[in-house]
C-alpha positions as CSV (number, residue, x, y, z in Angstrom):
1,M,19.0,30.7,9.6
2,T,20.9,27.8,11.3
3,H,18.9,25.8,13.8
4,V,20.5,22.6,14.7
5,V,18.7,19.6,16.3
6,R,20.8,16.8,17.5
7,A,18.6,13.6,16.5
8,A,19.0,10.0,17.4
9,L,17.9,6.6,16.3
10,V,18.4,3.0,17.5
11,Q,18.9,-0.1,15.3
12,A,18.8,-3.3,17.4
13,T,18.7,-7.0,17.6
14,W,16.1,-8.8,19.3
15,T,17.1,-9.9,22.8
16,G,14.6,-12.7,23.3
17,D,12.4,-10.9,25.8
18,T,10.6,-7.6,26.3
19,E,12.1,-6.5,29.5
20,S,15.8,-6.9,28.3
21,M,14.6,-5.2,24.9
22,L,13.2,-2.2,26.9
23,A,16.2,-1.9,29.0
24,K,18.7,-2.1,26.2
25,H,16.7,0.8,24.5
26,E,16.8,2.8,27.8
27,E,20.5,2.7,27.7
28,H,20.9,3.5,24.3
29,A,18.6,6.6,25.0
30,R,20.8,7.6,28.1
31,E,23.9,7.5,26.0
32,A,22.2,9.6,23.3
33,A,21.2,12.1,25.8
34,R,25.0,11.8,27.3
35,R,25.9,12.8,23.6
36,G,23.6,16.0,23.2
37,A,20.6,14.3,21.5
38,K,17.3,15.9,22.1
39,V,15.1,13.5,19.9
40,I,15.4,9.6,19.4
41,G,13.4,7.1,17.7
42,F,13.0,3.4,18.0
43,Q,12.4,0.5,15.3
44,E,9.2,-1.0,14.3
45,V,7.5,-2.9,17.2
46,F,10.7,-2.2,19.0
47,N,10.0,-3.9,22.5
48,A,9.1,-7.2,20.5
49,P,10.5,-9.4,17.7
50,Y,9.2,-9.1,14.2
51,F,6.4,-11.6,14.8
52,C,4.7,-11.0,11.5
53,Q,7.0,-13.4,9.6
54,V,4.2,-15.9,10.9
55,Q,0.5,-16.1,11.3
56,D,0.0,-17.2,14.9
57,P,-2.7,-16.0,17.4
58,E,0.0,-16.4,20.1
59,H,1.5,-13.1,19.1
60,Y,-1.3,-11.1,20.0
61,R,0.2,-11.3,23.6
62,W,2.6,-8.5,22.6
63,A,-0.3,-6.1,22.0
64,E,-0.7,-3.2,24.7
65,P,-2.8,0.1,25.0
66,V,-1.3,3.5,24.0
67,P,-1.0,5.6,25.8
68,D,-1.9,3.6,29.0
69,G,0.2,0.5,28.4
70,P,3.4,-0.3,30.2
71,T,6.0,0.4,27.6
72,T,4.4,3.8,26.9
73,R,4.4,4.6,30.6
74,R,8.0,3.4,30.8
75,M,9.0,5.5,27.8
76,R,7.4,8.5,29.5
77,A,9.5,8.3,32.3
78,L,12.4,8.0,30.0
79,A,11.5,11.2,28.3
80,R,11.5,12.9,31.5
81,E,14.6,11.5,32.7
82,T,16.7,12.3,29.4
83,G,14.9,15.5,28.5
84,M,14.6,14.0,24.8
85,V,11.4,13.6,22.6
86,V,11.0,9.9,21.9
87,V,9.2,8.0,19.0
88,V,7.9,4.7,20.4
89,P,6.6,2.0,18.1
90,V,4.5,-0.8,19.5
91,F,1.8,-3.3,18.8
92,E,-1.4,-1.6,20.0
93,I,-4.6,-2.8,21.3
94,E,-7.5,-0.4,21.2
95,Q,-10.3,-2.9,22.2
96,S,-10.9,-6.5,21.7
97,G,-10.4,-7.3,18.2
98,H,-8.8,-3.8,17.1
99,Y,-5.3,-4.0,16.9
100,Y,-2.9,-1.5,15.1
101,N,0.9,-1.1,14.3
102,T,1.6,2.1,16.1
103,A,4.0,4.8,17.3
104,A,3.4,6.9,20.4
105,V,5.4,10.4,20.3
106,I,6.3,11.5,23.8
107,D,7.6,15.2,24.3
108,A,10.5,15.7,26.3
109,D,8.7,16.5,29.5
110,G,6.9,13.0,29.4
111,T,3.7,14.2,27.8
112,V,2.3,11.8,25.2
113,L,1.4,14.1,22.2
114,G,-0.4,11.4,20.3
115,K,0.0,8.5,18.1
116,Y,0.3,7.5,14.4
117,R,-1.1,4.2,13.1
118,K,0.3,2.5,10.3
119,H,-1.8,3.1,6.9
120,H,-0.7,0.7,4.6
121,I,-0.7,-3.2,5.8
122,P,1.3,-5.7,3.9
123,Q,0.2,-9.4,3.6
124,V,3.1,-11.1,1.8
125,K,5.6,-13.9,2.8
126,G,7.5,-12.9,5.7
127,F,5.2,-10.0,6.2
128,W,1.9,-11.4,7.3
129,E,0.9,-8.0,9.0
130,K,-2.9,-8.2,7.9
131,F,-3.2,-11.1,10.2
132,Y,-2.4,-8.6,13.1
133,F,-3.2,-5.2,12.2
134,R,-6.1,-2.9,11.2
135,P,-5.3,-0.1,8.7
136,G,-4.5,3.2,10.4
137,N,-7.4,5.5,11.0
138,L,-5.8,8.7,12.6
139,G,-4.5,10.5,9.4
140,W,-1.0,11.9,9.2
141,P,-0.6,13.7,12.4
142,V,2.5,15.9,12.9
143,F,3.3,16.7,16.7
144,D,4.6,20.1,17.8
145,T,7.5,18.8,20.2
146,A,10.2,20.3,22.1
147,V,12.7,20.1,19.0
148,G,10.2,21.1,16.2
149,K,7.4,19.4,14.2
150,V,7.8,15.7,14.1
151,G,5.8,13.1,12.1
152,V,5.9,9.4,11.9
153,Y,5.5,7.0,8.7
154,I,6.0,3.2,9.5
155,C,7.8,0.7,7.4
156,Y,5.7,-0.4,4.5
157,D,4.1,3.1,4.4
158,R,7.2,4.4,2.6
159,H,6.4,2.8,-0.5
160,F,3.2,5.2,-0.8
161,P,4.3,9.0,-1.6
162,E,0.7,10.3,-0.4
163,G,1.5,10.0,3.3
164,W,4.9,11.4,3.1
165,R,3.3,14.5,1.1
166,Q,0.4,14.8,3.7
167,L,3.1,14.8,6.7
168,G,4.8,17.8,4.6
169,L,1.6,19.6,4.1
170,N,0.9,19.3,7.9
171,G,4.1,20.9,8.6
172,A,6.6,18.2,9.4
173,E,10.5,19.1,9.8
174,L,11.5,15.5,10.7
175,V,9.8,12.3,9.9
176,Y,10.7,9.1,11.7
177,N,10.3,5.8,9.5
178,P,10.6,2.9,12.0
179,S,10.8,-0.2,9.7
180,A,11.6,-3.9,9.8
181,T,12.9,-4.9,6.1
182,H,15.0,-8.0,5.2
183,R,17.8,-8.4,2.4
184,G,16.8,-8.9,-1.2
185,L,14.8,-6.4,-3.5
186,S,14.0,-3.9,-0.5
187,S,17.6,-3.3,0.1
188,H,17.9,-1.4,-3.1
189,L,14.8,0.7,-2.5
190,W,16.1,1.5,1.1
191,R,18.5,3.8,-0.3
192,L,16.1,5.4,-2.7
193,E,12.6,5.6,-1.3
194,Q,13.5,7.6,1.9
195,P,15.8,10.2,0.4
196,A,13.5,10.7,-2.6
197,A,10.9,11.5,-0.1
198,A,12.9,14.0,1.8
199,V,13.7,15.7,-1.4
200,A,10.0,15.9,-2.8
201,N,8.7,16.9,0.4
202,E,11.7,19.1,1.7
203,Y,12.2,17.9,5.3
204,F,14.5,15.6,7.1
205,V,13.9,11.7,7.4
206,A,15.1,9.2,10.0
207,A,15.1,5.7,8.4
208,I,15.3,3.1,11.1
209,N,15.7,-0.7,10.2
210,R,16.1,-3.6,12.6
211,V,19.2,-5.7,12.4
212,G,19.8,-9.6,12.5
213,V,17.7,-12.8,12.1
214,E,15.1,-13.5,14.8
215,E,13.4,-16.7,16.2
216,Y,10.2,-16.6,14.1
217,G,11.6,-16.7,10.5
218,D,14.5,-16.3,8.1
219,N,14.2,-12.6,7.5
220,D,17.7,-11.3,7.6
221,F,17.1,-7.6,8.9
222,Y,19.9,-5.4,7.4
223,G,20.2,-2.2,9.5
224,T,21.7,0.5,7.4
225,S,19.7,3.0,9.1
226,Y,20.2,6.7,8.4
227,F,19.3,10.3,8.6
228,V,18.8,12.1,5.3
229,D,18.4,15.9,4.7
230,P,15.8,17.8,2.4
231,R,18.4,17.8,-0.3
232,G,18.5,13.8,-0.3
233,Q,21.9,13.6,1.2
234,F,22.8,11.4,4.0
235,V,23.6,13.0,7.2
236,G,26.9,11.2,8.3
237,D,27.4,7.6,7.6
238,V,24.8,5.0,7.0
239,A,24.9,2.6,9.9
240,S,26.0,-1.0,10.0
241,D,24.2,-3.6,7.9
242,S,24.9,-6.4,10.4
243,K,25.3,-4.7,14.1
244,E,23.2,-3.0,16.5
245,E,24.0,0.7,16.6
246,L,23.2,4.1,17.9
247,V,23.2,6.9,15.2
248,V,23.4,10.4,16.6
249,R,23.3,13.2,14.0
250,D,23.3,17.0,13.8
251,L,20.5,18.1,11.6
252,D,20.1,21.8,10.5
253,F,16.5,22.5,10.4
254,G,17.4,25.9,8.7
255,L,18.1,24.0,5.6
256,I,14.4,23.1,5.3
257,E,13.3,26.8,4.5
258,E,16.5,27.1,2.5
259,V,15.5,24.5,0.3
260,R,11.9,25.3,0.1
261,Q,12.7,28.7,-1.1
262,Q,15.4,27.4,-3.6
263,W,13.5,24.6,-5.0
264,A,9.8,25.8,-4.4
265,F,8.0,22.5,-4.6
266,Y,5.3,23.4,-2.6
267,R,4.6,26.6,-4.4
268,D,4.3,24.7,-7.8
269,R,2.2,21.9,-6.5
270,R,-1.3,21.5,-8.6
271,P,-3.7,19.9,-6.2
272,D,-6.6,21.3,-8.5
273,A,-5.3,18.7,-11.0
274,Y,-4.8,15.8,-8.6
275,E,-8.4,14.7,-8.2
276,G,-8.0,11.3,-10.2
277,L,-5.3,10.3,-7.8
278,V,-8.1,9.7,-4.9
279,R,-10.5,7.9,-7.2
280,P,-11.0,4.3,-6.0
């Protein structure tokens, strides 16, 4: 049965300050709503630069509480105004010394349904994230939103199939993957991993990347954000590799059940045989 959800994502250039970054995303969201979108997601730590290109305590200043911080409150108002579900990735402070790479999920009426904290934290050149973030500890929640069941997996997480699968087992129909990844080897993986995850787990994926070069390093974020369906096919065109872009696409959630009946991957799983996967 056809069940179409119009969904949006934003790949954005860094403006130089949080206020203008928030205002820019609000305008993109309003435009998405005018175009009929009912859910939208933003890129990793969307209200800040990708400061993890360097290791400097000054960047703890970008952290704020979730859900009681200023950005989440402002995005709650945006959700109420536009009637959209909003996925809001930010740098979270839980308490002194406890910081996470987090995404809040806000329902169309402005209710904060919960948050996801990034599990897999890289520590390599240009991505010094262990300097800032603790590993996520909230599992892989799937949120029952106005548009359906929405999950989140953040950037480096995408290299690890276990979380993708847990989101599927938890009922996800659409998974947002906010990211910050730059040109090089990862651009080859970018068009492989999320489509493969969509196929293996038979749901839609929204892959969001930043775009441009920012002030704290020479990473060249290459955009090319996209939606991919449960058959691993791009929904519409992939976004630009050099320009900011709002992407709005129609996702037929009816395809999820069709594919699950056709390919039956969940039926043929063998969890009884997988215990070795979780041994240290």
